[in-house]
C-alpha positions as CSV (number, residue, x, y, z in Angstrom):
1,M,133.4,15.5,42.4
2,G,131.5,18.4,42.3
3,Q,132.2,21.3,44.4
4,K,129.9,22.1,47.3
5,K,127.9,24.9,47.3
6,R,128.0,27.7,49.8
7,P,124.7,28.7,51.5
8,P,123.3,31.8,50.4
9,T,124.3,34.8,52.4
10,P,121.2,35.9,54.3
11,K,120.2,39.5,53.3
12,A,120.1,42.2,55.8
13,P,116.6,42.7,57.4
14,T,114.7,45.8,55.9
15,P,113.7,48.8,58.2
16,K,109.9,47.4,57.5
17,A,111.0,43.9,58.8
18,L,112.8,45.8,61.8
19,R,109.7,48.0,62.7
20,G,108.2,47.3,66.3
21,L,111.5,45.2,67.7
22,K,113.3,46.6,70.5
23,D,117.0,47.5,70.1
24,P,119.0,44.9,71.8
25,A,121.7,47.5,72.9
26,R,119.1,49.1,75.1
27,T,118.6,46.1,77.2
28,V,122.5,46.1,78.2
29,R,123.4,47.3,81.5
30,P,126.2,49.7,81.6
31,V,129.5,48.4,83.3
32,D,130.6,50.6,86.3
33,Y,134.3,50.6,86.0
34,T,134.7,52.4,89.4
35,A,132.9,49.8,91.6
36,T,135.6,47.4,93.4
37,G,133.2,46.0,95.9
38,R,135.0,48.0,98.8
39,R,134.2,50.7,101.1
40,A,135.5,54.0,100.3
41,P,138.5,55.0,102.5
42,E,137.6,57.7,104.8
43,P,139.3,61.2,104.6
44,R,142.7,61.3,106.0
45,R,143.0,63.0,109.3
46,D,146.4,64.5,111.1
47,P,147.6,61.8,113.6
48,A,147.6,63.1,117.2
49,P,150.9,63.9,118.6
50,R,152.6,61.1,120.5
51,R,153.7,61.4,124.2
52,A,157.0,60.8,124.9
53,P,157.4,57.7,126.9
54,E,157.7,58.4,130.5
55,P,161.3,57.1,132.0
56,R,161.0,53.9,133.9
57,R,161.5,54.4,137.5
58,R,163.6,51.9,139.5
59,P,161.9,50.5,142.4
60,R,162.7,52.0,145.7
61,T,165.3,50.2,147.6
62,I,166.0,50.7,151.3
63,E,169.8,50.2,151.9
64,P,170.9,49.1,155.4
65,P,173.2,51.5,157.3
66,R,176.7,50.4,156.8
67,Q,179.1,50.3,159.7
68,A,182.4,52.7,158.8
69,P,185.5,50.5,158.7
70,P,187.6,50.9,161.3
71,P,190.9,52.6,160.5
72,P,194.3,51.0,160.0
73,P,196.3,50.4,163.4
74,D,199.0,52.5,162.1
75,A,197.0,55.4,161.1
76,V,198.6,58.6,161.8
77,H,195.2,60.3,162.7
78,T,191.4,59.8,162.5
79,L,188.5,62.2,162.3
80,R,186.7,59.9,164.9
81,A,185.8,61.8,168.0
82,E,186.6,58.7,170.1
83,D,189.9,58.5,168.6
84,P,192.0,59.0,171.7
85,R,195.4,59.8,169.8
86,P,196.3,63.5,169.6
87,L,197.4,64.9,166.4
88,P,200.8,66.2,167.6
89,R,203.4,63.4,167.3
90,P,207.0,63.0,168.7
91,L,209.9,63.0,166.3
92,R,210.5,59.5,164.8
93,I,213.8,58.7,163.3
94,A,213.7,55.2,161.3
95,E,216.6,54.4,159.1
96,E,214.4,52.7,156.7
97,D,212.5,55.8,156.2
98,I,215.3,58.0,155.6
99,R,216.8,59.2,152.1
100,S,219.9,60.8,152.5
101,V,222.1,62.9,149.9
102,G,225.6,63.8,150.1
103,I,225.7,62.8,153.9
104,R,227.6,60.0,155.8
105,D,227.5,58.5,159.3
106,I,225.0,61.0,160.7
107,T,224.0,60.5,164.1
108,T,220.7,60.7,165.5
109,E,221.6,63.0,168.3
110,R,222.7,65.5,165.5
111,I,219.5,65.0,163.3
112,V,217.5,66.1,166.7
113,H,219.8,68.9,166.9
114,V,219.0,70.3,163.8
115,V,215.2,70.0,164.0
116,A,215.2,71.0,167.5
117,D,217.4,74.2,167.1
118,P,217.1,75.1,163.4
119,E,219.1,78.3,161.8
120,D,216.6,78.1,158.9
121,A,213.4,76.2,157.9
122,W,211.2,76.1,154.7
123,T,208.5,74.2,153.3
124,A,208.2,74.0,149.5
125,D,206.0,71.0,148.7
126,A,202.4,72.2,149.6
127,G,203.0,72.0,153.2
128,T,203.3,68.0,153.2
129,S,206.9,68.1,154.7
130,D,209.5,71.0,156.4
131,H,213.2,71.2,155.8
132,F,215.2,72.4,158.9
133,L,218.9,73.7,158.3
134,R,221.5,73.9,160.7
135,G,225.2,74.5,159.7
136,D,225.7,71.8,157.0
137,L,223.0,69.6,157.3
138,V,219.3,69.7,156.5
139,V,216.8,67.3,157.7
140,Q,213.4,66.9,156.1
141,V,210.3,65.9,158.4
142,R,207.0,64.7,157.3
143,R,204.2,66.8,158.7
144,A,201.6,63.9,158.8
145,D,203.4,61.6,161.3
146,N,206.3,63.8,162.2
147,A,208.7,61.6,160.7
148,V,212.0,62.2,159.4
149,I,212.4,61.2,155.7
150,G,215.3,62.9,154.5
151,V,218.7,64.2,155.4
152,F,220.8,66.3,153.0
153,S,224.0,68.5,152.8
154,A,223.0,72.1,153.1
155,R,224.9,72.4,149.5
156,Y,222.4,70.1,148.0
157,A,219.3,71.1,149.8
158,L,219.8,74.8,148.9
159,S,220.6,74.0,145.2
160,V,217.3,72.2,144.7
161,R,215.2,74.6,147.1
162,P,212.5,76.4,144.6
163,E,212.6,80.2,144.5
164,D,209.0,80.2,145.8
165,Y,209.7,78.5,149.1
166,E,207.8,79.9,152.2
167,P,210.6,80.5,155.0
168,A,209.7,80.1,158.7
169,L,211.4,79.1,161.6
170,D,208.2,78.0,163.5
171,I,206.3,76.4,160.8
172,A,206.4,73.3,162.7
173,E,204.4,75.0,165.7
174,E,201.2,75.2,163.1
175,A,201.7,72.0,161.2
176,A,201.7,70.1,164.6
177,G,198.0,71.1,165.0
178,P,195.9,73.0,167.1
179,G,196.7,74.1,170.7
180,A,195.4,72.5,173.8
181,R,192.4,74.9,173.8
182,G,192.6,76.5,170.5
183,G,191.0,79.9,169.4
184,K,191.5,83.1,171.3
185,G,192.0,81.2,174.6
186,T,195.4,79.6,173.6
187,R,198.4,81.5,175.2
188,H,202.0,80.8,175.6
189,P,204.1,81.2,178.8
190,T,205.4,84.6,179.1
191,T,208.1,84.4,181.5
192,R,211.0,81.6,182.1
193,R,209.4,80.6,185.4
194,E,206.0,79.9,183.9
195,L,207.7,78.1,181.2
196,L,209.6,75.9,183.7
197,R,206.5,75.2,185.8
198,R,204.6,74.0,182.5
199,M,207.4,71.7,181.7
200,E,207.7,70.2,185.0
201,A,203.9,69.6,185.2
202,A,204.3,67.9,181.6
203,G,207.0,65.4,183.3
204,F,209.9,67.1,181.6
205,V,213.5,67.0,182.9
206,V,215.6,69.8,182.6
207,T,219.6,69.3,182.7
208,P,221.6,72.3,183.2
209,G,224.7,73.0,181.4
210,A,227.2,75.4,180.4
211,G,225.4,78.0,178.6
212,H,222.6,75.7,177.2
213,G,221.2,72.9,179.0
214,R,218.9,70.1,177.7
215,V,215.2,69.4,178.1
216,S,214.3,65.7,177.8
217,H,211.5,63.4,178.6
218,P,211.4,59.9,180.1
219,D,208.6,58.7,177.7
220,H,210.7,59.7,174.6
221,P,214.2,58.7,175.1
222,G,216.8,60.0,172.5
223,L,214.9,63.2,171.9
224,F,216.0,66.5,173.6
225,V,215.8,70.3,173.1
226,P,218.6,72.5,173.8
227,F,217.4,75.2,176.8
228,A,219.3,78.4,177.3
229,S,220.2,79.1,180.8
230,T,220.4,82.9,180.4
231,P,217.7,83.6,177.6
232,S,218.2,86.9,175.8
233,D,215.3,87.0,173.3
234,R,211.8,88.2,174.7
235,R,210.5,85.6,172.5
236,F,212.7,82.7,174.2
237,T,209.4,81.2,175.9
238,R,207.6,81.2,172.4
239,H,210.6,79.5,170.8
240,A,211.0,77.0,173.4
241,V,207.4,75.9,173.2
242,A,207.8,75.6,169.4
243,Q,210.6,73.4,169.7
244,I,209.4,70.9,172.2
245,R,206.1,70.7,170.0
246,R,208.2,69.9,167.3
247,V,210.4,67.5,168.9
248,F,208.2,65.8,171.3
249,G,204.7,66.4,170.1
250,I,203.8,67.7,173.6
251,D,202.0,71.2,173.6
252,L,202.6,73.6,176.4
253,R,200.1,76.1,175.4
254,R,197.0,76.8,177.5
């Protein structure tokens, strides 16, 4: 078979043939490559400062008045004005409350005698209790309720007594509470006769003895205070008032 002939290649048009024709490139619209079909973004502005959120306020509530609970029946003292119990207390001796060291077979009468007429006394535990010494015996008394909480041998008590103790023979006079009137109007009896008159008015009974008598009270059996028949100390009345206050919890001051 014979080879197929290719069509002849057309010749390029001559300028003469193209004269008067419009250049097709001039009819093409140029492409805008920046156009996206969206609105141009506005210029960025600094954001306004944010306000701190206000704290949430709790709704107001009205609490009903609460009645104060009554004090326990065995309370030593309360701050209620209607509490009829005075602050001074008679000396209380209960075996279950007493801690003893170096002492055996101690009698109640001897404990009372030590507290009533001590040779020395001190407090060393921030004023919560007082120690009374007489002879070879030391009795510890709690101030809050005037209860005996310790009975020790003098040797032991003096060995554990701190160096910065507060010595005072009449510490229980202040520990027992304010006077009957208080303030500048409070005064002690100045004579033995006046002291006896106040004791009789308070119900005390004075039993005379050889050198020293006894002061007792029918409402407080087992308690007593020694009473000198011929006192030589001019502070005798003040000392007797402190003894009675310490043991019986009764204030003879006015």
